[in-house]
N, C-alpha and C positions, 0 to 999 in steps of 0.2 A: 504494500499499499504506499501511497505518495507520502501521507504524513509520516509512517514508521521511517521511511529511507530519509525524510528531512529532519527527523529527529536524531537518527544515527548519526548523519552528518553533523549536526551541531553539537553532539557530544564528542564525537571524533576531534573535531576543530578544538573544542575545550582542552582535550587530553594532550593534543600536538601543541598547544600554546604553554601549557604546563611545562611540558618536556623542554621546549626551544627556551622559555624564560629562565629554567633552570641551566641550561647549557651556556645561556648567555652571562648569568651571574657567575657560574663556575669559570668562564673564560676570563671574567672581570678580576674575580679573586687571584686566580693562577697568575696574571699579569702582576698585580699589587702585592701578592704575597706568594712569590714563587715556592716557598719551603711547603706551602699546603700542597701544592701540586705533586711534589716529591712524596709527602706522606699519603695521598691519595693511591698513588702508584703502588706504594709499599703495601696499603691495605687491599688493593686489587689484586697484587700477586699473592699474598696471603690467602685471600679469599679463594683462589684457584689451588692453593695448596691443599686447603681443607677438602676440597673435592678428590682431589689426587689421593690424599691420605686414606680416605674411605674405600678407594680402589685399591690401591696398591698393598696396604697393611691392616686388613680388616681386624685382627686380633689387636692391634696398637692403635686402631682409628679414634677410639674415644680419647684415650690419653694425649694423642697428637693434636686432635682437634681442639680438646680443651686448652692446650698451650699456645697454639695458634690464635684462639679466639681472645685469650689473655693479651696476646701481642697486640692484635687489632684494637683492642679495648684501650690500651695505653696510647697507640698512636691516634685514637679518636680525642683522648683526652688531651694531648699535644696539640692537635687541631684546634679544638674547642679553646684552648688557653689561647692561641694565636690570635682567633676571631675575636675574642673578647679584648685582648690588648690592643686591637685595632678598631675596637667599639663598633664591631659588626655583630648582628644578631645570630645566635648558634643554630638557627634554623635557615640561615640564609642559603646555605647549600642543600637544603632538602626540597622536594618538590612540593610546589604550592598548588593544591586543587582548588578550583572555584567552589566546590563541594565537597569537603572531607567526608560527609557521610557516605558517598557513593564511589568517591575519587572520580569524579566526572564520567562515570560509565552509564549514569541513569538508573542503576539498579543496587540494591543492596544486596549483601552477602547472603542474604536468603532468598534472594531471587526476585523480591517484590520491587515494583518500581518505586524510586526515591521520591521525596517531596518535589525536588528540583525538576525530576522528569515530569511529574503531572503537571507542574506550571508551565513548563515549556509546551507540553501537549495544549494546555488551554490557550496560551499565547498564540500558539501557532493556529489553531481553531480560529481565533480571534481575528488573526491576520487574513486567513480565508475569507471569513466572513465581513470583512471591513469595517469590523467593531473598532479596531485600532484606533482609526481615523475619529470616529465617534468619541471614543474617549479622550482624546486629545482635544476635543472641541468642548466636549460636556464633562466638566469635573468642576470641584469646589471653587478653583481658581478663577472660573469663568462665569460663575453663577450669578446671576444679576437679578436682585429683587426688586428692582425699579420697572422690571416688567409687570410686576403686579399691581392690580389696583387698590388705591387708598379708601375706596368706596366702602362703607360700613355694611355688613350684611347681618341682617336681625337675626335671622336663623342660627349661625355660627357665634353671634355675639363678637364679631371681629371683622376686619377689613381682611381680604385675601392677602396683601402685602403683610400685614402684621402677624397674621396665621403662618404664613411662610417663613418669617423670619424665625417663629419658635419652631417649626418643622426643620429648618436648616439646622438650628442648634442642636435639635434632636439626633439628626443624622451625623452631625460630626462628633458627638458624643458616643453615638453607636460605634463609630471607627476607632474612636480614642480608646473606648473601653473593650474593644472587640475581644482581647485576650481573656476578659474576665467570665467566670462561669454564671449560670443561672440569669443572663442577660435576656431579656424579651425579645423575640423576633418581631418584625413590624410588616404591616399590611398597609398598603396604599391603595384608597379607594377614590373614585370619583371619574366624572366624564372625561372623554378623551381630550387632550390638549390642555392640560392643567399642570403639566409638569413632573408627573410622576416617573415616567421613562427617564427623564434628564436626571433626577435627584437617584435613581437607581445607578445610573452611569457615574454620577459623582463618588458614590459609595464603593462601587467597583473599582473604579480607578485609584481611589485611595488605599484601598486594601491590596489591591495588586501590587501597588508602590511599596507597600509595607511587606512583601513577600508572602502573603496569604495566597491560598488557591481559591479563586472565584469563578464559578460557572454561571453565566448568565444566559438563560434560554426562555422562550417563550413556551407558554403551557403546551402550545400545539407540538411545538418541536420536541418538548420532554416526552409526550405521549408516542409522538414517532420513534424516537431514540429508544424507548422501552418496548414498542411493540416489534420494532425491528430485531431486538434482541430476543424476546421471549418467543418469537414464531419463525426465526431462522433456523433452518435444518443444518447450517454449517456456521457456528458462532466463531468470529475472528477474535484475535486477541484485542484490535482496535475496538470492536463492538462492544466487547466485555468491558473494556476499560473505561468507555464512554459511559455504559451503565452504571459501573460502580462508581464513577466520580459523582452521579447524583446524589450519592449517599455519603461519600467520602470527602468531597471538598469541604473548604473551610466555611465558606458562604455560597448558598444557592440562592440565586435571583430567580424567581419565576414570573415572567412579565406575561401581562394580558391573560391571566386567569379567566377562564370563561369563553376564551376564543377556540378552546380545544372541542373536539367532537366529545360530548358529554354522554356516558353510557356507563354499563356496569364496569367494563373493563378499565377505562380511563379512571373512574371514579376510585376504583379498588388499587390501581397503581399509584395514584396521587396520595392517597391515605398511606400507603406502605411507604412512599418516599418521606412525607412530611413526617409521619409517626417514627419513622427510624430515626431520622435526623433530630427528633426531639429527644428521644430515649438517649442518643448518644452525645447530646449537647452540642451538636453543630447548627449554626445559625441559619436562618432563612428568611429572605424577604420577598413578599408577594405584591404584586401591583395588578388592579382590576378596576373595571369598568362598572362591576356590580355594586350595588349597595349592600350593606350587611344584611338587610331582609332578603334581597335576591340571592344572596350566598346561601343563607339559611334555607330557602326555598328549591335551589337548584343542586346542592350537594348532599350528601349522606349525613346522617347524624355524627358518625363517626369522625368525618371531615370537619364539619362544622365546630364540634365539640374541641377538637384541637384548635382550630382558628381563633375561636372566642376565648379559649382558655389560655393560650399560650402565645398569642400575638397580640401586639399594639395596634388597634385600629386607627390609622391617621387619615382624616379626610381631606381631600383636596376641592377646592371650591372656586368659583369665579368665573370669569369670562375665558372662552377659549383663546388661549395665548397664540395659537397660529394665525388668527386672523389680526392680531394687534399690531399696529404699526410701531 
């Protein structure tokens, strides 16, 4: 699959860069402190002697190898002293990976994908869906409260602008406190064109920049991902990974809840996703054009009980911003 090849190339380039950077640092040190080059040659030669000892003299191998290892240890100490005397960090001549957990392979020793691999997959998906450009345009830095009206709304006891000022602060707090447990999830509701998706993008961008895994999909796309996985006769690694990320990503943003095909299958699967994430204390944000009453009338009691009990409902009201000049 194209995505897998793309990711393999990304991590191969990371490893190649780590190796080249080490070679450059080593070359620099050898020029600056020639004695270290001599020490490294001795260590390399002794390493070869260890291998030869185990082959030539099996009976004496343990004793010989222990003596050689002690000699290598002494040389390493001499090397560390030289680096310290020249104010050079001891790890200067060790390889520096971008991700120490997987050593830039993308996978842990257990064979499971590393968190950095998951994030790269999501970033790659964003690039292919053109959402990267959207996040550059729609983020907290570009958020403009002046587009909202100052006109007082009797039903909400506030103006759209004053209300959105409070909502914006709430969303920024959500990002700031994201690492805390037992933080409530959020559900944005209101008519189209009131800024729900823009704020979702703001949160997604801020958390991606913090290194969290964020998956942003419409409800329709989520059901499509699940159905492809459930009903496929041949499940690929990519399909399995995309399905699992609905559960395992740090933040799942479900946009346009209510636009998916609503039936027994979709509501059951939505419940499984939402409920599992709640049980594992993984955050979810939902945006919908439905009112709370419409949600209660449309979805099963199991889903609505989770929404009304575990999500903070945040209304969006005012004039459609798409028609504002």
